[in-house]
C-alpha positions, 0 to 999 in steps of 0.5 A: 517707137521703132525700138519698142515695136522691134522688141515686141516683135522679137518677144512674139517670135521667142514666145512662138518658138517656145510654144513650138518647142514645148508642143514638140517636147509634149508630142515626143513624151506622148509618143514615147508613152504610147510606145511603152503602152503598146509594148506593155500590152500583151499580144494576141498570141500572149493572150492566148498563151496566158491560160497555159502560163497559169497552168504552168505556174500552178503546176510549178507551185504544186511541185515546190510544195512536195516534200524534198529529200534532205540534201546536205552540202557536199564537200568539194573534196568528195566531188573531185575524188569522185571525178578522178576515181571514175576517170581512172576506172573507166579510163583504164578499162577503155585503154585495155580495150584499145590496146588488146582489141577486146571489148573490155569496156561495157556500157553498164560499167559507166553506171557501176562507176557512179556507184563505186566512185560516187555512192561508194557507201551504198550497199549496191556499190560493194564488191559482192554486188558489183562482181556477182551482180554482173556475173549472174546477169551475164550468164543468164543473158547469154543462156537466154540468147542461146536458147531463144535468140534476140527477141523482145520477150527474150530480152525481157525474160533475161533481165527479169531472171537476172533480177531474180538471181541477184535478189535471192543471192543478195547481190542486187546491182542495178547496172547489171540489168543492162549487162543482161539486156546487152547479152540477150540483144547482141549475143554477148557482143558477138562473143557468146559465152566469152562475154561472161569473162571479157568484158564482164568479169575482167572489166568489173574486177578492174573497176572494183580494184581501182575503186578499193585502191583509190578510195583508200588513198582518198581516205574514203570508207570503201568497201563497207563490206566485202561479202 
C-alpha cells in the first residue's frame, strides 16, 4: 500500500516536471518566433525608405536594359604591358623633373600615357596627335595668357582655340586641352614661353619615344602611323 502510494506520488511529480519542461520549451519557441517576427518587420525608417528603394530598383532595371558596348576579354598580357609602359613613361619624365629641377612633368601627360600605352591603336594616340596636339595647345595657351591674363573667359578661349587648331591640323589629342588650360591659368607654370619647350615638347617626346620602343618590344603595333 505504501509502495503503491509512493509510486503514484513519484509519477505525479514526474508528470508535473514534464509539463513544466514542455511549457518552458514552448515558451522559448514562442519567444524565439516573436523575436524573428520583430526582426523581419520593417522599421519606421525602412518603411519610409521603401518608395526610394523602389525608385532605385526601377532606375537600376532601366539602366540594365540600355544597350551595352561590346566588351571583349582583355588578355592579361595586354594589361601588364600597359601597366609597365605607363610606369616607365611617366616615371622617366618624373625622374628628369627631380634631377634637373625643371617642370618636365605635366598633369595632362597622365592622360596621354593612357592613350599611348593603353589605347595605342587609337588615332588620338599616334605620334602626330600627341606631339602636335600638345605643341599647338601650349602655344595658344601661352599667347592667350600673354594677351589677356588668367581669367575665366580667357581659359575658355584658350582651350576652345586649341581645339580648333587641333581639328584643322588633324592632330586632336584630348589631353592637350588640359595643356592649354594650364598654360592660360598658370602662365605656363610660371615659365611663360619656356613652357612650350619644357615640359610640353620634351615631356611629350619622351612619352612617345618610350611608347614606340616599349610597344615594339612588346610586339604591339604602335605607332599605327607616324604622320
